[in-house]
N, C-alpha and C positions, 0 to 999 in steps of 0.2 A: 643692611647687612653686608652688600655689595660692596662698598667703601673700606669697610672693615677687610673684606676679604682683599680689595686690592693693595690697602697699603699695610699689608702683612706680607703680602706677596713680595711688596717694593722691600719692605724691610728686611728680609730675606737673600734676596738677590745684593742690596747692596752690603748686605753682613757678609755674604759671601764674597763679593767682590773685592770687599778690604782685607781680607784674611791673607792671600798672595801678595799684598803689597807691603802691609805689615811686616809680617815674616821677611820675606826680601829684605826690608829698608832696617829692621833691628838686627837682620844679621849679616848687613854692609854688602849685599849682593845686586845689581843691576836688575831692574823688572821694569818693562814700559809702560810711560802713563801719558798720559796727553803734556804735562807739563816737564818729559826729561824722565830720567829711569833711574837718576840716582837714586842712594840710599835715605837721604833726607828726605828727598820727594816721597818717595814712596811711604815712609812713615806717615809724612801728614797726612797725603792721600787715602794711607789705608785707617786713620786714625779717622778723618773725616767721613770715610766710608761708615764705621763704627756710629760714629754720633747720628749720623743723617738715618741710618736706619734703627738707634734708641728712637729718636726724634718721632718717624713713622709710626715705629710700634708704640709707641706714647700715646699717640691720637688716633690712635685704630679703634680703640674700645672693643681689644682683643675679647677682654672678660666676657660681653657679652655674649659670645658664641664660641668659647675657648680649645674646644676641637673645631671647628672652621679653622680659627686662627692657626693655630698648629700645621694641620696641613696645608694651608695655605704658606706659612712661612716655610713651611720644608720641602714644598717646591719650588718655590722661589730660591731657596739653598741647591735645591738640584739642577734648576735652569742654569744657574751659574756655574755650579762646580761643572756639569755637563760642556757649558760654552767654552771654560776655559782648556779641561781639558781635551776637546776635540779641534776647537778653531785657533784655540788661543789668541793672547793679547793681540787687539789686531791684527786677527789672520795670520799669523804668522808661527807656524809650526817649529817646535824648539828640535833642536838637532838630534839625533839616540845617539846616546853616549855610552860607549861598551866599557 
């Protein structure tokens, strides 16, 4: 059961982290990654994050404890969302725009 919780939590983390990269990539904006900050790099990084999230979720056997899996995935998404909103990518806060 704890393996399922860990895998679904990680699936939520990867999916939430993939979202800003994918969105910035398809809107042709720069966003930092380990591999660079260009739009094409971000599309690939975002897509890869979604694929990893899907694989983690599929091997987690979430159907055995669906409520716990939902809670773990939701918490993983929340953790990554708070990270992006608070610390930001690579610890860089974005400038306040007026």
